[in-house]
C-alpha positions as CSV (number, residue, x, y, z in Angstrom):
1,X,-32.8,39.9,19.6
2,X,-29.3,41.0,20.4
3,X,-27.6,41.3,23.7
4,X,-25.3,43.8,25.2
5,X,-21.3,42.3,24.7
6,X,-20.6,44.2,28.4
7,X,-23.4,42.8,30.8
8,X,-25.7,40.4,28.7
9,X,-28.8,42.6,29.2
10,X,-31.0,43.2,26.1
11,X,-29.2,45.6,23.3
12,X,-30.6,49.3,22.5
13,X,-28.3,49.9,19.5
14,X,-25.4,47.8,17.7
15,X,-22.0,49.3,16.3
16,X,-20.5,48.2,12.9
17,X,-16.8,49.3,13.3
18,X,-17.7,53.1,14.5
19,X,-21.1,53.4,12.2
20,X,-24.1,53.2,14.7
21,X,-27.0,50.8,13.6
22,X,-30.5,51.1,15.0
23,X,-31.7,47.9,16.4
24,X,-34.7,47.6,13.3
25,X,-31.6,47.3,11.0
26,X,-29.8,44.7,13.2
27,X,-30.6,41.7,10.7
28,X,-29.2,43.7,7.7
29,X,-26.1,45.3,9.9
30,X,-25.3,41.6,11.1
31,X,-24.9,40.5,7.3
32,X,-22.7,43.3,6.4
33,X,-20.5,43.6,9.2
34,X,-17.7,41.4,10.9
35,X,-17.3,43.2,13.9
36,X,-21.1,44.0,15.3
37,X,-20.9,44.9,19.0
38,X,-24.2,45.7,20.7
39,X,-24.6,47.7,23.6
40,X,-27.4,48.3,26.3
41,X,-28.4,51.8,27.4
42,X,-26.1,51.7,30.4
43,X,-23.0,50.5,28.4
44,X,-23.5,52.5,25.2
45,X,-20.1,53.8,24.1
46,X,-19.8,57.6,23.5
47,X,-19.2,58.3,20.1
């Protein structure tokens, strides 16, 4: 499970740089990405 970097709530989506990664690919994305940032619905960036 991952958590929002803004508030600590459960994350809905993660971004690897500017590429959006769904939570079901979180483990794979974590291995591939050095700068993985996760967000909840409230803090999800508009991209």
